N, C-alpha and C positions, 0 to 999 in steps of 0.2 A: 504494500500500500504506500509506504514511504517512497519507494522507488518510483512508483507511478505518479505520485504527487510531485516529486522532484523533477520527473521528466516533463510534466505539463508546465511547470513553472520555468524550466530552463529553455524550452523550445522557443517561446516568443522572444526571450532575451537573445538567444543565439541568432534568430532570424533578423531581429532588429539591428543587431551589431553588424551582421553581414550587409544588410541594406544601407546602413549608415556609412560603412566603408566604401560601398559602391558609389554613394553620392559624393563622398569627399574625393574619390579618385577622378570621377567624371564631372568636374565642376564646369559650370557654364561660364563662358568667356564673353564679356561685353565688348561690342565693337562700336567704333564711332559711327553715328548715323550719317548716311549720305543723303542729303536733301534731294528729293526727286524733282522738285520744281522750285527754283529760287525766285521766280517772277511772282511777286505778291500782288494782291488786289488792293486797290484804294477805293473805299466806299464812302458814300455821303447820302444824306437825306435831302430831298428837294421838294419844293412845294408843287411841282408839276407832275411828279410821279409818286405812287404809293410805295412805301417801303424804301429799302436801300437801293441805290444805283451804284454799281461797281464797274470798274475798268482796270485792266492790268497796267501796272506801273510802266512797263516797257512801252506800251502803246501811248500812254500819256507823255512819256519822255520824247516821243517823236514829234510832238507839236512844238514848233519853234517858238522861241520867246518873242514877244512883241518888240519891234524896233520903233522907238518913238520918232515921229516925224520932226524934221528940223523946222519946217514951215508951219505956223499956226493957220487955222482956217481963215479965209479972206474976209468972212463976215463977222469974225470975232465970236462965233458960236462955239461953245465948248463941245469937243468931240470925245466920244468914248474911245479909249485906246485899246483896241483888240485887233487881231488879224483874222484872215479868212479861215485859217486852219482851226483857230479857237472857235469861231462861229460854227463851222461844220461839225466839230466834235461836240459842241453843246447841242446842236440840233440832233445829232445821232443819239446822244445819251438822254436828253431831256425833252426833245421834241420842239424846242424853240431856242432862240439865241438872245433872249432878253438879258438885261444886265444881271439879274439875279442868277440866271442859269450860267452865264459866263463866270460870275463870281464863284459859283459852286464848282465849276470845272477848274478854275484857278486854285481853289482851296484843295481840291483833290491832287493837284500838281504841286502844291506848296509854293505858289507864286502869289505876289501881292494882289489883292482884289482891285477891281475897277472902282474908281471914285465917281459917283454920280449923285 
């Protein structure tokens, strides 16, 4: 009876020690993660669209910076300073190129907003 009880008590201990040795021998090795896509999204809320409007940063970087004109308007009328590419991108994203949409696009790009 004592042998049988001793045998029952020693078997789980023996099995667990063998398993723990197996775990320590075959340890998992952590590898540095390789990012699958480094092109992140830039998102913003806009009054013309419901929810978030997102665009890839690489696409936003393709829009050239506005080059300020050296000549003021002949009538002395203040002009909004944006280029055709900004206007086209705002229409693509938001459906219009009003100053608020161009400011939203500029905010996504990290550029100073229009003053109007």
